[in-house]
C-alpha positions in Angstrom: -7.6 33.1 37.3 -4.9 33.1 34.6 -4.1 29.4 35.1 -7.6 28.1 34.2 -7.8 30.3 31.2 -4.3 29.1 30.0 -5.5 25.5 30.4 -8.6 26.1 28.4 -6.7 27.9 25.6 -4.1 25.0 25.5 -6.8 22.4 25.4 -8.6 24.3 22.6 -5.4 24.5 20.6 -4.5 20.8 21.0 -8.1 19.8 20.1 -8.0 21.9 17.0 -4.7 20.3 16.0 -5.9 16.8 16.5 -9.1 17.4 14.5 -7.2 19.1 11.7 -4.8 16.2 11.4 -7.7 13.8 10.9 -9.7 15.9 8.5 -9.6 15.5 4.8 -10.0 17.9 1.9 -13.2 16.5 0.5 -13.2 18.9 -2.5 -9.8 17.5 -3.6 -11.0 13.9 -3.4 -14.4 14.4 -5.2 -12.9 14.1 -8.7 -10.2 11.6 -7.8 -10.5 7.8 -7.8 -8.6 5.5 -5.5 -7.6 3.4 -8.5 -4.9 4.9 -10.7 -5.0 4.4 -14.5 -1.5 3.9 -15.9 -0.1 4.1 -19.3 1.7 1.0 -20.4 5.0 0.6 -22.2 6.6 -2.5 -23.7 9.6 -3.9 -21.9 12.0 -5.0 -24.6 13.0 -8.2 -22.8 9.5 -9.2 -21.7 6.6 -10.6 -23.5 4.1 -8.7 -21.3 3.7 -5.0 -21.0 4.7 -3.0 -17.9 3.1 0.1 -16.7 5.2 3.3 -16.8 6.6 3.9 -13.4 4.9 7.3 -13.2 3.3 6.8 -9.7 4.6 5.4 -6.5 2.6 2.2 -6.8 3.6 1.5 -10.4 7.2 2.3 -9.6 7.2 -0.4 -6.8 5.4 -2.8 -9.2 8.0 -2.4 -11.9 10.7 -3.2 -9.3 8.7 -6.3 -8.3 8.3 -7.4 -11.9 12.0 -7.1 -12.6 13.1 -8.8 -9.4 10.6 -11.7 -8.9 12.4 -13.9 -11.5 15.6 -13.7 -9.5 14.2 -14.0 -5.9 11.7 -16.7 -5.1 11.6 -16.0 -1.3 8.7 -13.7 -0.7 10.2 -12.2 2.5 13.5 -11.4 0.8 11.6 -9.9 -2.2 9.5 -7.8 0.2 12.7 -6.6 2.0 14.0 -5.5 -1.4 10.8 -3.7 -2.3 10.4 -2.1 1.1 13.6 -0.1 0.9 13.5 3.6 1.2 15.1 4.0 -2.2 12.1 2.2 -3.8 9.1 3.2 -1.5 10.3 6.5 -0.1 9.8 5.1 3.4 11.8 3.0 5.9 9.7 -0.1 5.9 9.4 -3.1 8.2 8.8 -6.5 6.6 6.9 -9.4 8.2 5.9 -12.8 7.0 2.1 -13.2 6.9 -0.3 -16.1 7.1 -3.9 -16.4 5.8 -6.3 -14.5 8.0 -6.7 -10.8 8.8 -4.2 -8.5 7.0 -3.8 -4.7 7.2 -5.7 -2.9 4.4 -8.5 -5.4 3.9 -12.1 -5.6 5.1 -12.2 -9.4 5.5 -9.8 -12.3 6.0 -7.5 -13.1 3.1 -6.6 -16.6 2.1 -5.6 -18.4 -1.1 -1.9 -18.1 -0.7 0.9 -20.4 0.4 3.5 -17.8 1.3 3.1 -14.1 1.9 5.1 -11.1 3.2 4.0 -7.5 4.1 6.0 -4.4 3.9 4.9 -1.1 5.3 6.4 2.1 6.8 7.3 2.0 10.5 5.1 5.1 10.9 1.6 3.6 11.1 -0.3 6.8 10.0 1.1 6.6 6.5 -1.6 5.0 4.2 0.9 2.5 2.7 0.9 -1.2 2.8 2.4 -3.7 0.3 2.3 -7.5 0.0 4.0 -10.2 -2.0 2.2 -13.5 -2.2 2.9 -16.9 -3.7 -0.3 -18.7 -4.7 -1.5 -21.8 -6.4 -4.3 -19.7 -8.0 -2.9 -16.2 -8.4 -5.8 -14.8 -10.4 -8.4 -15.8 -7.8 -6.2 -14.3 -5.1 -5.9 -11.1 -7.1 -9.7 -10.9 -7.4 -10.0 -11.5 -3.6 -7.5 -8.8 -2.8 -9.1 -6.2 -5.0 -12.6 -7.2 -3.7 -11.6 -6.7 0.0 -9.1 -3.8 -0.4 -9.9 -0.8 1.9 -7.9 2.3 1.1 -9.2 3.9 4.3 -8.0 1.1 6.7 -6.2 3.9 8.6 -8.6 6.1 10.5 -7.3 9.5 9.5 -5.8 8.7 6.1 -6.6 7.1 2.8 -4.4 5.5 0.1 -4.7 7.2 -3.3 -3.5 4.3 -5.4 -4.1 0.6 -5.5 -1.9 -1.7 -7.7 -2.5 -5.5 -7.8 -0.8 -7.6 -10.5 0.1 -11.2 -11.1 3.4 -12.6 -12.5 3.6 -16.4 -12.6 2.7 -17.8 -9.2 3.2 -14.4 -7.5 0.8 -11.7 -6.7 1.9 -8.1 -6.0 -0.4 -5.8 -4.0 0.2 -2.2 -2.8 -2.0 0.6 -1.6 -0.1 3.9 -1.2 -0.3 7.7 -1.3 0.5 9.5 -4.5 3.3 11.6 -3.0 
């Protein structure tokens, strides 16, 4: 008699843990937007303005902005951006081709080269891309139009940053942690 009761109790505890892990605090999210507004500051050496690196996404973008002029290979640039020192996570990097990409609701095309960097732990709502494109503004519009901060089942990215510099498009969705 004790064994069936123990099994039922264990099943109940595990089920509660699984459902708790996938639940969200809706009251916290009601007033928040998935897009982050950033204050901009002028970079002395640049003609353009850079956002202050006050969020994880803008911090990674500033690194991209500073390094893209020195590294033209999108995979190597993604490897640099995907380091734990910059993202806060150990990230894997892969070259991507037009088609389905993590974090989007439809196929993405309009780029000649692309690389994705994301944490090895798939449940973290983080994905970043570096693209080279013949029409970077059109690609930026496509990326923002199809971006899905809830591409992971149990999590949602808090911040989306998508910017163009020259022929390159930077895109990241990430938590604000």
